[in-house]
KOLFIZA-79027 format. One record per atom (N, C-alpha, C): atom name; residue number from 1; residue in three letters; x, y, z. Coordinates in Angstrom, 1 decimal, decimal comma. Last residue first. Example, Ala and Ser with C-alpha at 12.3 -4.5 7.8 and 13.67 -1.06 7.14 Angstrom:
// residues 2
+------+-----+------+--------+--------+--------+
: site : pos : code :   east :  north :     up :
+------+-----+------+--------+--------+--------+
:    N :   2 :  ser :   12,8 :   -2,2 :    7,1 :
:   CA :   2 :  ser :   13,7 :   -1,1 :    7,1 :
:    C :   2 :  ser :   12,9 :    0,0 :    7,9 :
:    N :   1 :  ala :   13,2 :   -5,7 :    7,8 :
:   CA :   1 :  ala :   12,3 :   -4,5 :    7,8 :
:    C :   1 :  ala :   13,2 :   -3,3 :    7,8 :
+------+-----+------+--------+--------+--------+
// end
This chain:
// residues 73
+------+-----+------+--------+--------+--------+
: site : pos : code :   east :  north :     up :
+------+-----+------+--------+--------+--------+
:    N :  73 :  unk :  -25,7 :    8,6 :   22,4 :
:   CA :  73 :  unk :  -26,9 :    7,8 :   22,1 :
:    C :  73 :  unk :  -26,4 :    6,5 :   21,8 :
:    N :  72 :  unk :  -23,3 :   10,0 :   23,1 :
:   CA :  72 :  unk :  -24,3 :    9,8 :   24,1 :
:    C :  72 :  unk :  -25,5 :    8,9 :   23,7 :
:    N :  71 :  unk :  -20,1 :    8,8 :   22,4 :
:   CA :  71 :  unk :  -21,3 :    9,3 :   21,8 :
:    C :  71 :  unk :  -22,5 :    9,0 :   22,7 :
:    N :  70 :  unk :  -17,8 :    7,6 :   23,3 :
:   CA :  70 :  unk :  -18,3 :    8,8 :   24,0 :
:    C :  70 :  unk :  -19,5 :    9,4 :   23,4 :
:    N :  69 :  unk :  -17,2 :    5,5 :   21,6 :
:   CA :  69 :  unk :  -17,7 :    5,2 :   22,9 :
:    C :  69 :  unk :  -18,2 :    6,4 :   23,7 :
:    N :  68 :  unk :  -16,1 :    6,7 :   19,4 :
:   CA :  68 :  unk :  -17,5 :    6,3 :   19,3 :
:    C :  68 :  unk :  -18,0 :    5,9 :   20,7 :
:    N :  67 :  unk :  -13,5 :    7,3 :   20,3 :
:   CA :  67 :  unk :  -14,4 :    8,4 :   19,9 :
:    C :  67 :  unk :  -15,8 :    7,9 :   19,9 :
:    N :  66 :  unk :  -12,4 :    4,8 :   20,8 :
:   CA :  66 :  unk :  -12,6 :    5,7 :   22,0 :
:    C :  66 :  unk :  -13,5 :    6,9 :   21,6 :
:    N :  65 :  unk :  -12,3 :    3,9 :   18,2 :
:   CA :  65 :  unk :  -13,1 :    3,1 :   19,2 :
:    C :  65 :  unk :  -13,4 :    4,0 :   20,4 :
:    N :  64 :  unk :  -10,6 :    5,4 :   16,8 :
:   CA :  64 :  unk :  -12,0 :    5,6 :   16,6 :
:    C :  64 :  unk :  -12,9 :    4,9 :   17,6 :
:    N :  63 :  unk :   -7,9 :    6,9 :   18,8 :
:   CA :  63 :  unk :   -8,5 :    5,8 :   18,0 :
:    C :  63 :  unk :  -10,0 :    6,0 :   17,9 :
:    N :  62 :  unk :   -6,6 :    8,6 :   20,4 :
:   CA :  62 :  unk :   -7,2 :    9,1 :   19,2 :
:    C :  62 :  unk :   -7,8 :    8,1 :   18,3 :
:    N :  61 :  unk :   -5,4 :    7,3 :   22,5 :
:   CA :  61 :  unk :   -6,6 :    8,1 :   22,8 :
:    C :  61 :  unk :   -7,3 :    8,6 :   21,5 :
:    N :  60 :  unk :   -3,2 :    6,1 :   21,5 :
:   CA :  60 :  unk :   -4,3 :    5,2 :   21,8 :
:    C :  60 :  unk :   -5,6 :    6,1 :   22,0 :
:    N :  59 :  unk :   -1,6 :    7,8 :   18,8 :
:   CA :  59 :  unk :   -1,8 :    7,5 :   20,2 :
:    C :  59 :  unk :   -3,1 :    6,8 :   20,5 :
:    N :  58 :  unk :   -0,5 :    6,3 :   15,7 :
:   CA :  58 :  unk :   -1,4 :    7,2 :   16,4 :
:    C :  58 :  unk :   -1,5 :    6,9 :   17,9 :
:    N :  57 :  unk :    1,2 :    4,2 :   14,9 :
:   CA :  57 :  unk :    1,7 :    5,6 :   14,9 :
:    C :  57 :  unk :    0,8 :    6,5 :   15,7 :
:    N :  56 :  unk :   -0,1 :    1,8 :   15,0 :
:   CA :  56 :  unk :    1,2 :    1,9 :   15,5 :
:    C :  56 :  unk :    1,7 :    3,3 :   15,7 :
:    N :  55 :  unk :   -2,5 :    2,2 :   13,8 :
:   CA :  55 :  unk :   -2,5 :    1,7 :   15,2 :
:    C :  55 :  unk :   -1,1 :    1,8 :   15,8 :
:    N :  54 :  unk :   -1,8 :    3,1 :   11,2 :
:   CA :  54 :  unk :   -2,3 :    4,0 :   12,1 :
:    C :  54 :  unk :   -2,3 :    3,5 :   13,6 :
:    N :  53 :  unk :   -0,8 :    0,5 :   10,0 :
:   CA :  53 :  unk :    0,1 :    1,6 :   10,4 :
:    C :  53 :  unk :   -0,5 :    2,6 :   11,4 :
:    N :  52 :  unk :   -2,5 :   -1,3 :    9,0 :
:   CA :  52 :  unk :   -2,1 :   -1,5 :   10,4 :
:    C :  52 :  unk :   -1,2 :   -0,3 :   10,9 :
:    N :  51 :  unk :   -3,0 :   -0,7 :    6,4 :
:   CA :  51 :  unk :   -4,1 :   -0,3 :    7,4 :
:    C :  51 :  unk :   -3,7 :   -0,6 :    8,8 :
:    N :  50 :  unk :   -0,7 :   -1,7 :    5,1 :
:   CA :  50 :  unk :   -1,0 :   -0,2 :    5,1 :
:    C :  50 :  unk :   -2,0 :    0,1 :    6,2 :
:    N :  49 :  unk :   -1,0 :   -4,4 :    5,2 :
:   CA :  49 :  unk :    0,0 :   -3,8 :    6,1 :
:    C :  49 :  unk :   -0,2 :   -2,3 :    6,2 :
:    N :  48 :  unk :   -3,0 :   -4,9 :    3,3 :
:   CA :  48 :  unk :   -3,2 :   -5,3 :    4,7 :
:    C :  48 :  unk :   -2,2 :   -4,6 :    5,7 :
:    N :  47 :  unk :   -1,9 :   -3,6 :    0,9 :
:   CA :  47 :  unk :   -3,1 :   -3,2 :    1,5 :
:    C :  47 :  unk :   -3,2 :   -3,6 :    3,0 :
:    N :  46 :  unk :    0,3 :   -4,7 :   -0,5 :
:   CA :  46 :  unk :    0,6 :   -3,7 :    0,6 :
:    C :  46 :  unk :   -0,7 :   -3,3 :    1,4 :
:    N :  45 :  unk :   -0,6 :   -6,2 :   -2,6 :
:   CA :  45 :  unk :    0,1 :   -6,9 :   -1,5 :
:    C :  45 :  unk :    0,3 :   -6,0 :   -0,3 :
:    N :  44 :  unk :   -1,5 :   -4,3 :   -4,4 :
:   CA :  44 :  unk :   -2,5 :   -5,0 :   -3,6 :
:    C :  44 :  unk :   -1,9 :   -5,8 :   -2,4 :
:    N :  43 :  unk :    0,9 :   -3,5 :   -5,5 :
:   CA :  43 :  unk :    0,1 :   -2,5 :   -4,7 :
:    C :  43 :  unk :   -0,9 :   -3,2 :   -3,9 :
:    N :  42 :  unk :    1,7 :   -5,8 :   -6,8 :
:   CA :  42 :  unk :    2,6 :   -5,2 :   -5,7 :
:    C :  42 :  unk :    1,7 :   -4,3 :   -4,8 :
:    N :  41 :  unk :   -0,3 :   -6,1 :   -8,6 :
:   CA :  41 :  unk :   -0,1 :   -7,1 :   -7,6 :
:    C :  41 :  unk :    0,8 :   -6,6 :   -6,5 :
:    N :  40 :  unk :    0,1 :   -3,8 :  -10,2 :
:   CA :  40 :  unk :   -1,2 :   -4,0 :   -9,5 :
:    C :  40 :  unk :   -1,0 :   -5,1 :   -8,4 :
:    N :  39 :  unk :    2,7 :   -4,1 :  -11,2 :
:   CA :  39 :  unk :    2,3 :   -2,9 :  -10,4 :
:    C :  39 :  unk :    1,1 :   -3,2 :   -9,6 :
:    N :  38 :  unk :    2,5 :   -6,5 :  -12,6 :
:   CA :  38 :  unk :    3,5 :   -6,4 :  -11,5 :
:    C :  38 :  unk :    3,1 :   -5,2 :  -10,6 :
:    N :  37 :  unk :    0,7 :   -5,6 :  -14,5 :
:   CA :  37 :  unk :    0,3 :   -6,7 :  -13,6 :
:    C :  37 :  unk :    1,2 :   -6,7 :  -12,4 :
:    N :  36 :  unk :    2,2 :   -3,8 :  -15,9 :
:   CA :  36 :  unk :    1,0 :   -3,3 :  -15,1 :
:    C :  36 :  unk :    0,5 :   -4,4 :  -14,2 :
:    N :  35 :  unk :    4,1 :   -5,5 :  -17,0 :
:   CA :  35 :  unk :    4,5 :   -4,4 :  -16,1 :
:    C :  35 :  unk :    3,3 :   -3,9 :  -15,3 :
:    N :  34 :  unk :    2,4 :   -7,0 :  -18,7 :
:   CA :  34 :  unk :    3,2 :   -7,7 :  -17,6 :
:    C :  34 :  unk :    3,7 :   -6,6 :  -16,5 :
:    N :  33 :  unk :    1,5 :   -5,1 :  -20,4 :
:   CA :  33 :  unk :    0,6 :   -5,8 :  -19,6 :
:    C :  33 :  unk :    1,3 :   -6,4 :  -18,4 :
:    N :  32 :  unk :    3,9 :   -4,4 :  -21,6 :
:   CA :  32 :  unk :    3,2 :   -3,4 :  -20,9 :
:    C :  32 :  unk :    2,2 :   -4,0 :  -19,9 :
:    N :  31 :  unk :    4,6 :   -6,8 :  -22,9 :
:   CA :  31 :  unk :    5,4 :   -6,3 :  -21,8 :
:    C :  31 :  unk :    4,7 :   -5,2 :  -21,0 :
:    N :  30 :  unk :    2,4 :   -6,9 :  -24,7 :
:   CA :  30 :  unk :    2,6 :   -8,0 :  -23,7 :
:    C :  30 :  unk :    3,5 :   -7,5 :  -22,6 :
:    N :  29 :  unk :    2,5 :   -4,6 :  -26,3 :
:   CA :  29 :  unk :    1,3 :   -4,9 :  -25,4 :
:    C :  29 :  unk :    1,6 :   -5,9 :  -24,4 :
:    N :  28 :  unk :    4,7 :   -2,1 :  -26,8 :
:   CA :  28 :  unk :    4,7 :   -3,6 :  -26,8 :
:    C :  28 :  unk :    3,6 :   -4,0 :  -25,8 :
:    N :  27 :  unk :    4,6 :    0,6 :  -26,4 :
:   CA :  27 :  unk :    4,5 :    0,1 :  -27,8 :
:    C :  27 :  unk :    4,4 :   -1,4 :  -27,8 :
:    N :  26 :  unk :    5,1 :    0,9 :  -23,7 :
:   CA :  26 :  unk :    3,7 :    1,1 :  -24,2 :
:    C :  26 :  unk :    3,6 :    0,7 :  -25,6 :
:    N :  25 :  unk :    7,3 :    0,6 :  -22,0 :
:   CA :  25 :  unk :    7,0 :   -0,5 :  -23,0 :
:    C :  25 :  unk :    5,6 :   -0,3 :  -23,5 :
:    N :  24 :  unk :    7,1 :    2,9 :  -20,4 :
:   CA :  24 :  unk :    8,2 :    2,7 :  -21,3 :
:    C :  24 :  unk :    7,9 :    1,7 :  -22,4 :
:    N :  23 :  unk :    4,8 :    2,4 :  -18,9 :
:   CA :  23 :  unk :    4,8 :    3,6 :  -19,8 :
:    C :  23 :  unk :    6,0 :    3,4 :  -20,8 :
:    N :  22 :  unk :    5,5 :    0,1 :  -17,5 :
:   CA :  22 :  unk :    4,3 :    0,1 :  -18,4 :
:    C :  22 :  unk :    4,3 :    1,2 :  -19,3 :
:    N :  21 :  unk :    7,6 :    1,1 :  -16,1 :
:   CA :  21 :  unk :    7,9 :    0,1 :  -17,2 :
:    C :  21 :  unk :    6,7 :    0,0 :  -18,1 :
:    N :  20 :  unk :    6,2 :    2,7 :  -14,3 :
:   CA :  20 :  unk :    7,2 :    3,3 :  -15,2 :
:    C :  20 :  unk :    7,5 :    2,3 :  -16,3 :
:    N :  19 :  unk :    4,7 :    0,7 :  -13,0 :
:   CA :  19 :  unk :    4,0 :    1,8 :  -13,7 :
:    C :  19 :  unk :    5,0 :    2,5 :  -14,7 :
:    N :  18 :  unk :    6,8 :   -0,9 :  -11,9 :
:   CA :  18 :  unk :    5,8 :   -1,5 :  -12,8 :
:    C :  18 :  unk :    5,1 :   -0,4 :  -13,6 :
:    N :  17 :  unk :    7,9 :    0,9 :  -10,1 :
:   CA :  17 :  unk :    8,7 :    0,4 :  -11,2 :
:    C :  17 :  unk :    7,8 :   -0,2 :  -12,3 :
:    N :  16 :  unk :    5,7 :    1,1 :   -8,3 :
:   CA :  16 :  unk :    6,2 :    2,3 :   -9,0 :
:    C :  16 :  unk :    7,0 :    1,9 :  -10,2 :
:    N :  15 :  unk :    5,7 :   -1,5 :   -7,3 :
:   CA :  15 :  unk :    4,5 :   -1,0 :   -8,0 :
:    C :  15 :  unk :    4,9 :    0,3 :   -8,8 :
:    N :  14 :  unk :    8,2 :   -1,6 :   -6,1 :
:   CA :  14 :  unk :    7,9 :   -2,5 :   -7,2 :
:    C :  14 :  unk :    6,7 :   -2,0 :   -8,0 :
:    N :  13 :  unk :    7,8 :    0,3 :   -4,1 :
:   CA :  13 :  unk :    8,8 :    0,5 :   -5,1 :
:    C :  13 :  unk :    8,6 :   -0,4 :   -6,3 :
:    N :  12 :  unk :    5,8 :   -1,1 :   -2,7 :
:   CA :  12 :  unk :    5,5 :    0,2 :   -3,3 :
:    C :  12 :  unk :    6,5 :    0,6 :   -4,3 :
:    N :  11 :  unk :    7,3 :   -3,4 :   -1,8 :
:   CA :  11 :  unk :    6,2 :   -3,5 :   -2,8 :
:    C :  11 :  unk :    5,8 :   -2,2 :   -3,4 :
:    N :  10 :  unk :    9,2 :   -1,9 :   -0,1 :
:   CA :  10 :  unk :    9,6 :   -2,8 :   -1,2 :
:    C :  10 :  unk :    8,5 :   -3,0 :   -2,2 :
:    N :   9 :  unk :    7,7 :   -0,6 :    1,9 :
:   CA :   9 :  unk :    8,5 :    0,1 :    1,0 :
:    C :   9 :  unk :    8,8 :   -0,7 :   -0,2 :
:    N :   8 :  unk :    6,4 :   -2,6 :    3,4 :
:   CA :   8 :  unk :    5,6 :   -1,7 :    2,7 :
:    C :   8 :  unk :    6,4 :   -1,0 :    1,6 :
:    N :   7 :  unk :    8,4 :   -4,0 :    4,6 :
:   CA :   7 :  unk :    7,4 :   -4,8 :    3,9 :
:    C :   7 :  unk :    6,5 :   -3,9 :    3,1 :
:    N :   6 :  unk :    9,6 :   -1,9 :    5,9 :
:   CA :   6 :  unk :   10,3 :   -2,4 :    4,8 :
:    C :   6 :  unk :    9,4 :   -3,3 :    4,0 :
:    N :   5 :  unk :    7,7 :   -1,5 :    8,0 :
:   CA :   5 :  unk :    8,0 :   -0,4 :    7,0 :
:    C :   5 :  unk :    8,6 :   -1,0 :    5,8 :
:    N :   4 :  unk :    8,0 :   -3,9 :    9,4 :
:   CA :   4 :  unk :    6,7 :   -3,6 :    8,7 :
:    C :   4 :  unk :    6,9 :   -2,5 :    7,7 :
:    N :   3 :  unk :   10,6 :   -3,6 :   10,4 :
:   CA :   3 :  unk :   10,3 :   -4,7 :    9,4 :
:    C :   3 :  unk :    9,0 :   -4,4 :    8,7 :
:    N :   2 :  unk :   10,2 :   -1,5 :   12,2 :
:   CA :   2 :  unk :   11,1 :   -1,3 :   11,0 :
:    C :   2 :  unk :   10,8 :   -2,4 :    9,9 :
:    N :   1 :  unk :    8,6 :   -2,6 :   14,2 :
:   CA :   1 :  unk :    8,0 :   -1,5 :   13,3 :
:    C :   1 :  unk :    8,9 :   -1,4 :   12,0 :
+------+-----+------+--------+--------+--------+
// end
């Protein structure tokens, strides 16, 4: 679980850095675009890992599969 957290923390920090650099270099279009590309790619890299966190942290009884199996229809 620790490794998974670090694989989320590092790209999120890179995404935040990219957003800050995009604002800092707003006068230079090329650098601003590169910073925003860094931010977007870092954020998109975290999507698959982000959606695996609830299965690790939530108890098994609160999963959506158990909720939908109790629907009477």
